[in-house]
C-alpha positions, 0 to 999 in steps of 0.5 A: 701828579697823575700817573702818566705824568713825567717830571725832568727838570728842563724837559718836556715829554710829548706823548704820540698815541694812536694807531698811525703813531708810528707812520705819522712820526715816520713821516715827521722825524729824521731818524727811522721810528721803525727801528724801535722794535721792541719796548722800552728802546730809545732813539734820537731824532731831529725835527725839521722845518719844511726848508730843512733846518733843524727845529729840535732834537728828541730823545724817543722812547716806545712804550706800548705802541706809544711814543715819548717824545723828550724835548727841552721845555722851552720849545715843547709848546711850539714843537707841539703846535708844529706837529699838531698841524701835521696830524689831518686825518691820522689817527694820532693823538699829541699830549704834552705831559 
């Protein structure tokens, strides 16, 4: 297992990193990502469709200006793809751990 891999049964982790990660997430999730002012804090946030329907709920942890989004394994691939569609020119990278 690589040093950045996290394994929790039933959950996957989506790593969001880059200089625009905070602003990117601010526009994508239902909670205020700027609440995570200190390292190692966590919040819950939802991810909605363009029609406002809830698709997923994340536990988000901030570590060293990286954001770790914990979500159910069953939807992590779909959520990663949907988030990737909105990166556009932002300096953001997504990795599924």
